[in-house]
Backbone as CSV, one residue per row, in Angstrom:
resi,resn,N_x,N_y,N_z,CA_x,CA_y,CA_z,C_x,C_y,C_z
1,MET,-162.233,-207.554,216.289,-163.011,-206.431,216.832,-163.175,-205.362,215.756
2,THR,-164.414,-204.936,215.505,-164.658,-203.935,214.490,-164.109,-202.581,214.922
3,LYS,-163.982,-201.689,213.934,-163.426,-200.365,214.218,-164.272,-199.611,215.229
4,ILE,-165.599,-199.684,215.087,-166.470,-198.948,215.999,-166.374,-199.491,217.415
5,ARG,-166.182,-200.810,217.553,-166.008,-201.387,218.887,-164.696,-200.948,219.512
6,ILE,-163.665,-200.813,218.690,-162.379,-200.347,219.191,-162.509,-198.927,219.735
7,ILE,-163.251,-198.080,219.003,-163.444,-196.696,219.430,-164.221,-196.638,220.736
8,LEU,-165.280,-197.466,220.837,-166.073,-197.496,222.060,-165.249,-198.003,223.240
9,PHE,-164.400,-199.011,222.994,-163.549,-199.566,224.038,-162.560,-198.517,224.528
10,ALA,-161.987,-197.753,223.586,-161.030,-196.702,223.952,-161.700,-195.624,224.783
11,ALA,-162.924,-195.242,224.366,-163.647,-194.219,225.115,-163.948,-194.689,226.530
12,LEU,-164.291,-195.976,226.674,-164.574,-196.541,227.987,-163.325,-196.534,228.860
13,CYS,-162.192,-196.872,228.278,-160.924,-196.862,229.025,-160.611,-195.460,229.531
14,CYS,-160.811,-194.464,228.696,-160.544,-193.082,229.085,-161.457,-192.666,230.223
15,ALA,-162.715,-193.059,230.140,-163.672,-192.708,231.189,-163.292,-193.360,232.502
16,GLN,-162.817,-194.610,232.441,-162.441,-195.315,233.659,-161.234,-194.680,234.321
17,VAL,-160.294,-194.178,233.508,-159.123,-193.500,234.055,-159.544,-192.270,234.834
18,SER,-160.498,-191.495,234.281,-160.957,-190.283,234.944,-161.691,-190.590,236.230
19,VAL,-162.527,-191.630,236.212,-163.315,-191.971,237.387,-162.427,-192.522,238.495
20,ALA,-161.397,-193.288,238.107,-160.564,-193.968,239.093,-159.593,-193.030,239.807
21,GLN,-159.357,-191.845,239.209,-158.368,-190.945,239.782,-158.837,-190.376,241.121
22,ASP,-157.956,-190.432,242.104,-158.246,-189.848,243.411,-157.572,-188.484,243.509
23,TRP,-158.361,-187.446,243.721,-157.815,-186.115,243.934,-157.758,-185.866,245.435
24,ALA,-156.601,-185.569,245.948,-156.436,-185.392,247.397,-157.307,-184.264,247.942
25,PHE,-157.517,-183.211,247.139,-158.290,-182.069,247.630,-159.773,-182.385,247.809
26,GLU,-160.220,-183.540,247.330,-161.618,-183.925,247.481,-161.897,-184.592,248.825
27,TYR,-160.844,-184.932,249.560,-160.997,-185.718,250.785,-160.677,-184.901,252.039
28,TRP,-161.235,-185.375,253.150,-160.837,-184.887,254.464,-159.615,-185.680,254.917
29,HIS,-158.640,-184.978,255.506,-157.400,-185.612,255.953,-157.176,-185.323,257.431
30,GLU,-156.612,-186.304,258.129,-156.183,-186.052,259.509,-155.071,-185.003,259.468
31,GLY,-155.215,-183.979,260.329,-154.182,-182.958,260.306,-154.366,-181.905,261.377
32,LYS,-153.608,-180.846,261.238,-153.705,-179.731,262.182,-153.460,-178.422,261.443
33,ILE,-154.058,-177.365,261.989,-153.924,-176.025,261.419,-153.437,-175.089,262.516
34,VAL,-152.376,-174.350,262.236,-151.890,-173.341,263.173,-152.352,-171.978,262.650
35,LEU,-153.100,-171.268,263.486,-153.689,-170.000,263.094,-152.779,-168.816,263.423
36,VAL,-153.029,-167.706,262.774,-152.298,-166.470,263.044,-152.488,-166.054,264.503
37,SER,-153.639,-166.378,265.050,-153.941,-166.031,266.444,-153.091,-166.802,267.448
38,GLY,-152.435,-167.876,266.968,-151.633,-168.712,267.855,-152.332,-169.997,268.246
39,ASP,-153.625,-170.099,267.962,-154.378,-171.317,268.263,-154.031,-172.432,267.273
40,THR,-154.162,-173.672,267.732,-153.943,-174.837,266.881,-155.220,-175.672,266.839
41,LEU,-155.669,-175.988,265.638,-156.854,-176.813,265.441,-156.419,-178.206,265.009
42,VAL,-156.884,-179.226,265.709,-156.522,-180.612,265.386,-157.794,-181.379,265.041
43,GLY,-157.812,-181.997,263.881,-158.999,-182.735,263.446,-158.874,-183.104,261.979
44,LEU,-159.958,-182.925,261.225,-159.953,-183.216,259.801,-159.784,-181.927,259.007
45,VAL,-158.933,-181.990,257.981,-158.602,-180.811,257.186,-158.846,-181.097,255.712
46,LYS,-159.415,-180.116,255.033,-159.643,-180.213,253.597,-159.174,-178.913,252.959
47,TYR,-158.399,-179.005,251.875,-157.851,-177.792,251.269,-158.380,-177.606,249.850
48,ASP,-158.327,-176.370,249.370,-158.816,-176.042,248.029,-157.941,-174.929,247.456
49,PHE,-157.031,-175.304,246.563,-156.149,-174.319,245.948,-156.907,-173.422,244.973
50,GLN,-157.995,-173.939,244.396,-158.743,-173.156,243.416,-159.334,-171.906,244.067
51,GLN,-159.805,-172.049,245.302,-160.412,-170.926,246.006,-159.519,-170.365,247.116
52,ASP,-158.329,-170.960,247.287,-157.445,-170.585,248.391,-158.213,-170.610,249.705
53,LEU,-158.700,-171.794,250.016,-159.549,-171.967,251.182,-159.187,-173.271,251.883
54,VAL,-159.244,-173.260,253.215,-159.009,-174.469,254.010,-160.218,-174.673,254.913
55,GLN,-160.701,-175.904,254.983,-161.817,-176.215,255.866,-161.329,-177.077,257.027
56,PHE,-161.913,-176.839,258.189,-161.583,-177.622,259.372,-162.843,-178.271,259.924
57,ASN,-162.737,-179.558,260.213,-163.842,-180.342,260.771,-163.388,-180.863,262.131
58,ASP,-164.092,-180.442,263.194,-163.682,-180.859,264.538,-164.179,-182.259,264.901
59,GLN,-164.777,-182.962,263.917,-165.271,-184.336,264.065,-166.417,-184.423,265.082
60,LYS,-167.014,-183.298,265.372,-168.206,-183.270,266.233,-169.372,-182.808,265.375
61,LYS,-169.524,-181.511,265.245,-170.601,-181.011,264.395,-170.231,-179.705,263.692
62,ASN,-169.002,-179.248,263.925,-168.618,-177.949,263.384,-167.651,-178.069,262.213
63,ILE,-167.964,-177.411,261.108,-167.065,-177.288,259.966,-166.835,-175.805,259.726
64,GLU,-165.576,-175.400,259.736,-165.224,-173.991,259.615,-164.370,-173.771,258.377
65,ALA,-164.720,-172.748,257.595,-163.931,-172.374,256.425,-162.972,-171.261,256.810
66,LEU,-161.699,-171.438,256.452,-160.653,-170.488,256.851,-159.956,-169.918,255.622
67,SER,-159.836,-168.612,255.583,-159.102,-167.967,254.500,-157.613,-167.947,254.845
68,PRO,-156.744,-167.752,253.855,-155.299,-167.694,254.136,-154.909,-166.625,255.156
69,ARG,-155.686,-165.572,255.279,-155.355,-164.497,256.216,-155.431,-164.948,257.678
70,LYS,-156.090,-166.078,257.921,-156.232,-166.572,259.291,-155.235,-167.680,259.635
71,ILE,-154.471,-168.150,258.622,-153.654,-169.352,258.786,-152.168,-169.036,258.655
72,LEU,-151.364,-169.671,259.515,-149.909,-169.642,259.347,-149.469,-170.828,258.502
73,PHE,-149.853,-172.028,258.937,-149.549,-173.234,258.166,-150.475,-174.360,258.604
74,PHE,-150.505,-175.419,257.801,-151.234,-176.621,258.204,-150.530,-177.857,257.668
75,GLU,-150.806,-178.960,258.319,-150.182,-180.240,257.983,-151.268,-181.295,257.879
76,ILE,-151.151,-182.187,256.897,-152.088,-183.292,256.761,-151.328,-184.586,256.510
77,PHE,-151.997,-185.724,256.825,-151.489,-186.999,256.342,-152.384,-187.385,255.178
78,ASP,-151.808,-187.409,253.992,-152.554,-187.657,252.763,-152.528,-189.152,252.443
79,ASN,-153.669,-189.812,252.621,-153.743,-191.251,252.360,-153.622,-191.596,250.883
80,THR,-153.868,-190.648,249.997,-153.770,-190.941,248.561,-152.323,-191.153,248.126
81,VAL,-151.371,-190.591,248.900,-149.949,-190.790,248.595,-149.186,-191.356,249.786
82,SER,-149.907,-191.606,250.898,-149.327,-192.193,252.122,-148.125,-191.407,252.637
83,ARG,-148.317,-190.108,252.790,-147.241,-189.277,253.322,-147.813,-188.006,253.944
84,TYR,-146.990,-187.406,254.837,-147.356,-186.119,255.410,-147.065,-185.016,254.395
85,ARG,-147.930,-184.017,254.376,-147.743,-182.875,253.489,-147.882,-181.591,254.302
86,ASN,-147.017,-180.645,254.023,-146.996,-179.387,254.771,-147.315,-178.206,253.856
87,PHE,-148.177,-177.318,254.353,-148.624,-176.165,253.583,-148.408,-174.891,254.396
88,PHE,-147.995,-173.833,253.721,-147.766,-172.549,254.374,-148.513,-171.449,253.633
89,VAL,-148.872,-170.430,254.361,-149.439,-169.227,253.761,-148.318,-168.205,253.650
90,LEU,-148.048,-167.757,252.419,-146.937,-166.832,252.170,-147.409,-165.690,251.278
91,PRO,-146.825,-164.505,251.431,-147.212,-163.374,250.575,-146.656,-163.539,249.167
92,PHE,-147.514,-163.343,248.181,-147.093,-163.524,246.789,-147.823,-162.530,245.903
93,ALA,-147.091,-161.916,244.986,-147.675,-160.967,244.034,-147.972,-161.694,242.727
94,ALA,-149.211,-162.129,242.566,-149.597,-162.840,241.349,-149.556,-161.907,240.144
95,THR,-149.982,-160.663,240.342,-149.917,-159.647,239.296,-149.458,-158.333,239.929
96,GLY,-148.604,-157.616,239.235,-148.119,-156.346,239.766,-147.222,-156.542,240.971
97,ASN,-147.198,-155.557,241.842,-146.328,-155.593,243.011,-147.081,-155.815,244.315
98,TYR,-148.415,-155.943,244.228,-149.214,-156.086,245.442,-149.223,-157.554,245.886
99,ARG,-148.708,-157.806,247.077,-148.642,-159.165,247.589,-149.853,-159.495,248.450
100,THR,-150.377,-160.680,248.240,-151.480,-161.159,249.071,-151.118,-162.537,249.607
101,PRO,-151.615,-162.919,250.786,-151.303,-164.244,251.338,-152.050,-165.345,250.587
102,ILE,-151.325,-166.334,250.103,-151.934,-167.477,249.421,-151.295,-168.776,249.913
103,LEU,-151.940,-169.882,249.590,-151.479,-171.199,250.028,-150.387,-171.740,249.114
104,PHE,-149.377,-172.334,249.731,-148.341,-173.060,249.002,-148.073,-174.371,249.723
105,GLU,-147.780,-175.411,248.963,-147.269,-176.635,249.583,-145.751,-176.550,249.604
106,LEU,-145.161,-176.847,250.743,-143.699,-176.863,250.862,-143.202,-178.249,250.471
107,LEU,-142.419,-178.308,249.395,-141.867,-179.581,248.943,-140.438,-179.792,249.428
108,GLU,-139.665,-178.709,249.508,-138.278,-178.820,249.976,-137.803,-177.442,250.431
109,GLU,-137.082,-177.430,251.553,-136.616,-176.172,252.124,-135.109,-176.203,252.305
110,GLY,-134.449,-175.092,252.013,-133.006,-175.026,252.188,-132.417,-173.876,251.395
111,LYS,-131.200,-174.054,250.898,-130.565,-173.048,250.046,-131.511,-172.663,248.916
112,MET,-132.147,-173.669,248.333,-133.213,-173.468,247.356,-134.482,-174.058,247.956
113,THR,-135.533,-173.267,248.039,-136.797,-173.738,248.607,-137.821,-173.913,247.491
114,LEU,-138.395,-175.103,247.438,-139.343,-175.452,246.388,-140.764,-175.479,246.947
115,LEU,-141.637,-174.705,246.322,-143.044,-174.638,246.692,-143.890,-175.072,245.503
116,ALA,-145.142,-175.414,245.781,-146.026,-175.833,244.690,-147.469,-175.457,244.986
117,ARG,-148.234,-175.331,243.917,-149.678,-175.157,243.998,-150.321,-176.083,242.977
118,GLU,-151.437,-176.668,243.365,-152.156,-177.560,242.460,-153.157,-176.774,241.619
119,ALA,-153.417,-177.282,240.420,-154.435,-176.689,239.551,-155.042,-177.797,238.692
120,MET,-156.293,-177.622,238.321,-156.963,-178.569,237.438,-157.000,-177.966,236.034
121,GLU,-156.557,-178.752,235.058,-156.542,-178.284,233.674,-156.981,-179.393,232.735
122,TYR,-157.612,-178.996,231.638,-157.941,-179.962,230.597,-156.733,-180.122,229.684
123,ARG,-156.317,-181.356,229.481,-155.191,-181.659,228.613,-155.638,-182.619,227.504
124,THR,-155.038,-182.470,226.341,-155.363,-183.320,225.201,-154.319,-184.416,225.068
125,PHE,-154.775,-185.651,224.904,-153.899,-186.814,224.793,-154.173,-187.553,223.491
126,SER,-153.127,-188.127,222.930,-153.293,-188.976,221.758,-153.775,-190.345,222.199
127,SER,-154.680,-190.927,221.425,-155.207,-192.241,221.763,-154.350,-193.337,221.157
128,MET,-154.094,-194.385,221.942,-153.327,-195.520,221.435,-154.229,-196.565,220.785
129,TYR,-155.554,-196.346,220.844,-156.494,-197.326,220.321,-157.073,-196.954,218.964
130,TYR,-157.101,-195.651,218.647,-157.653,-195.239,217.361,-157.046,-193.899,216.983
131,TYR,-157.198,-193.524,215.701,-156.640,-192.261,215.245,-157.398,-191.097,215.875
132,GLY,-156.666,-190.140,216.396,-157.309,-188.996,217.014,-156.805,-188.758,218.418
133,SER,-157.535,-187.957,219.156,-157.130,-187.606,220.508,-158.364,-187.422,221.378
134,TYR,-158.134,-187.286,222.678,-159.219,-187.048,223.612,-158.756,-186.057,224.667
135,THR,-159.710,-185.405,225.305,-159.422,-184.403,226.324,-159.847,-184.913,227.688
136,ARG,-158.982,-184.679,228.690,-159.273,-185.162,230.041,-158.843,-184.121,231.061
137,LEU,-159.607,-184.027,232.139,-159.258,-183.125,233.237,-158.176,-183.769,234.089
138,VAL,-157.068,-183.068,234.294,-155.947,-183.631,235.041,-155.466,-182.645,236.098
139,LEU,-154.793,-183.185,237.083,-154.182,-182.371,238.130,-152.759,-182.018,237.711
140,VAL,-152.429,-180.743,237.750,-151.078,-180.303,237.402,-150.492,-179.516,238.568
141,TYR,-149.188,-179.443,238.602,-148.491,-178.699,239.655,-147.800,-177.484,239.052
142,LYS,-147.989,-176.360,239.702,-147.263,-175.152,239.337,-146.199,-174.944,240.416
143,TYR,-144.952,-174.792,239.980,-143.837,-174.739,240.917,-143.355,-173.309,241.135
144,TYR,-142.850,-173.092,242.342,-142.335,-171.778,242.730,-141.037,-171.983,243.492
145,LEU,-140.099,-171.083,243.292,-138.833,-171.115,244.017,-138.746,-169.880,244.900
146,MET,-138.406,-170.109,246.163,-138.274,-169.001,247.106,-136.807,-168.756,247.405
147,ALA,-136.390,-167.539,247.194,-134.997,-167.158,247.471,-134.792,-167.042,248.974
148,GLU,-133.526,-166.920,249.372,-133.206,-166.840,250.802,-133.745,-165.567,251.444
149,ASP,-134.028,-164.537,250.637,-134.599,-163.304,251.185,-136.126,-163.360,251.248
150,GLY,-136.722,-164.521,250.866,-138.162,-164.688,250.949,-138.918,-164.366,249.675
151,ASP,-138.221,-163.875,248.655,-138.879,-163.549,247.391,-139.285,-164.839,246.664
152,ILE,-140.533,-164.874,246.196,-141.074,-166.074,245.550,-141.328,-165.797,244.073
153,LYS,-140.834,-166.684,243.223,-141.069,-166.550,241.783,-141.501,-167.889,241.206
154,GLU,-142.453,-167.824,240.274,-142.917,-169.050,239.632,-141.827,-169.593,238.716
155,PHE,-141.641,-170.910,238.756,-140.664,-171.569,237.888,-141.419,-172.263,236.757
156,GLN,-141.222,-171.807,235.537,-141.904,-172.375,234.378,-140.934,-172.997,233.389
157,GLY,-139.706,-173.199,233.827,-138.684,-173.695,232.931,-138.606,-175.206,232.847
158,LYS,-137.585,-175.667,232.175,-137.301,-177.088,232.011,-136.087,-177.466,232.869
159,LYS,-135.663,-178.716,232.715,-134.547,-179.211,233.516,-133.298,-178.349,233.329
160,ASN,-132.986,-177.992,232.099,-131.774,-177.218,231.850,-131.841,-175.824,232.480
161,ASP,-133.044,-175.249,232.547,-133.203,-173.951,233.198,-132.916,-174.067,234.691
162,LEU,-133.387,-175.178,235.275,-133.133,-175.414,236.697,-131.640,-175.606,236.950
163,LEU,-130.993,-176.401,236.111,-129.565,-176.667,236.284,-128.744,-175.392,236.171
164,SER,-129.158,-174.486,235.288,-128.409,-173.242,235.117,-128.453,-172.382,236.375
165,MET,-129.481,-172.597,237.208,-129.594,-171.849,238.464,-128.708,-172.445,239.557
166,MET,-128.174,-173.633,239.310,-127.417,-174.349,240.330,-125.910,-174.183,240.207
167,GLY,-125.492,-173.336,239.280,-124.086,-172.975,239.176,-123.141,-174.160,239.047
168,LYS,-122.095,-174.157,239.853,-121.045,-175.173,239.748,-121.521,-176.555,240.194
169,ARG,-122.696,-176.642,240.806,-123.235,-177.940,241.211,-124.121,-178.562,240.134
170,SER,-124.268,-177.876,239.011,-125.195,-178.340,237.977,-124.827,-179.715,237.412
171,GLU,-123.535,-179.969,237.217,-123.126,-181.262,236.662,-123.393,-182.388,237.650
172,ASP,-123.156,-182.144,238.931,-123.444,-183.160,239.952,-124.942,-183.467,239.992
173,VAL,-125.745,-182.427,239.950,-127.200,-182.613,240.013,-127.703,-183.311,238.759
174,ASP,-127.151,-182.953,237.614,-127.564,-183.585,236.353,-127.282,-185.083,236.388
175,ARG,-126.126,-185.471,236.903,-125.805,-186.904,237.020,-126.784,-187.596,237.970
176,TYR,-127.143,-186.918,239.051,-128.094,-187.471,240.024,-129.468,-187.676,239.381
177,ILE,-129.909,-186.706,238.592,-131.199,-186.808,237.901,-131.213,-188.003,236.962
178,LYS,-130.142,-188.153,236.186,-130.077,-189.247,235.206,-129.962,-190.599,235.894
179,ALA,-129.154,-190.684,236.938,-128.955,-191.958,237.643,-130.239,-192.449,238.291
180,ASN,-131.074,-191.508,238.740,-132.318,-191.874,239.439,-133.559,-191.709,238.577
181,ARG,-133.346,-191.335,237.308,-134.441,-191.181,236.337,-135.553,-190.273,236.873
182,LEU,-135.151,-189.107,237.340,-136.095,-188.168,237.935,-136.627,-187.188,236.892
183,LYS,-137.840,-186.736,237.117,-138.486,-185.781,236.216,-139.010,-184.609,237.040
184,ILE,-138.711,-183.391,236.603,-139.170,-182.240,237.371,-140.679,-182.041,237.238
185,GLU,-141.309,-182.723,236.284,-142.766,-182.635,236.162,-143.472,-183.329,237.327
186,GLU,-142.773,-184.268,237.975,-143.330,-184.981,239.119,-142.895,-184.282,240.408
187,PRO,-143.852,-183.868,241.244,-143.500,-183.032,242.406,-142.486,-183.655,243.355
188,TYR,-142.619,-184.958,243.639,-141.701,-185.559,244.603,-140.338,-185.842,243.971
189,ASP,-140.293,-186.031,242.655,-139.012,-186.103,241.952,-138.311,-184.747,242.017
190,PHE,-139.069,-183.699,241.741,-138.518,-182.340,241.779,-137.960,-182.051,243.174
191,ALA,-138.702,-182.463,244.201,-138.258,-182.245,245.582,-136.944,-182.973,245.857
192,LYS,-136.796,-184.193,245.325,-135.550,-184.947,245.507,-134.371,-184.232,244.854
193,ILE,-134.625,-183.657,243.676,-133.564,-182.941,242.967,-133.089,-181.735,243.773
194,VAL,-134.048,-180.960,244.277,-133.703,-179.767,245.058,-133.039,-180.167,246.377
195,SER,-133.522,-181.252,246.985,-132.921,-181.732,248.231,-131.457,-182.127,248.013
196,TYR,-131.194,-182.780,246.895,-129.819,-183.175,246.590,-128.941,-181.938,246.409
197,TYR,-129.448,-180.944,245.699,-128.706,-179.695,245.516,-128.437,-179.034,246.871
198,ASN,-129.453,-178.991,247.718,-129.302,-178.362,249.034,-128.294,-179.088,249.916
199,SER,-128.133,-180.393,249.668,-127.224,-181.184,250.513,-125.775,-180.697,250.405
200,PHE,-125.426,-180.009,249.331,-124.074,-179.481,249.176,-123.821,-178.279,250.080
201,PHE,-124.906,-177.749,250.670,-124.775,-176.556,251.506,-125.102,-176.869,252.965
202,GLY,-125.201,-178.155,253.283,-125.424,-178.552,254.664,-126.798,-178.214,255.197
203,THR,-127.838,-178.174,254.302,-129.186,-177.852,254.736,-130.099,-179.020,254.469
C-alpha cells in the first residue's frame, strides 16, 4: 500500500469513528420529569447540557421545552448504555457567588456525592497509521463533588487528588481501583470508586 493510500485509509477510519459514535443527548429516551409545581410528566425525554434545557414529548403531538427553573429532577432509560440515568437541578455558582439552577447527572450519592455534566470538545489524537495527528469532536465529562452541606465544587484533579480527600480510607480505595482497573476518566468507573468509598460509612 502506497503512503498516500495509507493516509487516505487512516482519514477514512477516523471519519467512520466519528459517524459511528452515538451521543445520548441526540436521542429521545423513555423517562419522566418531576416539575417544581409537583406535576410529573411521563413520556419521551431529551436533554441538552450545552443549553441547560430538557424537552418533553408526550408522544401525541406536543413537545415542550423546559428550563432548569421548572424542573426538580428527571429520569431516563438510556439505550446507548442500557441503564437508567438520573438527573437533578441544583444551585451552582459557575462564576462568583451567584448560584443559578443547572442540570447535573447524579452518578453516586452518599458520604461523597458524585455529579457530572457532559460537554463536547475537540481533542487532538496521534494517528497510528501515519506521522501526525488529527482532531475529533468527543464527549467529555466534567465532574463535581457535593459536600454533605450541599456545597458543589468542580473536581479537576487526578486519582491521587481524589484519594487525598478520602483520608484513612485512601489505601483501601487505591487497592480497589487497581484490582478492578478503574479509571476516574470513565464516569461509571468513577461512580464505582465513590460507591466503594461510601460503603465504609454505611451509605
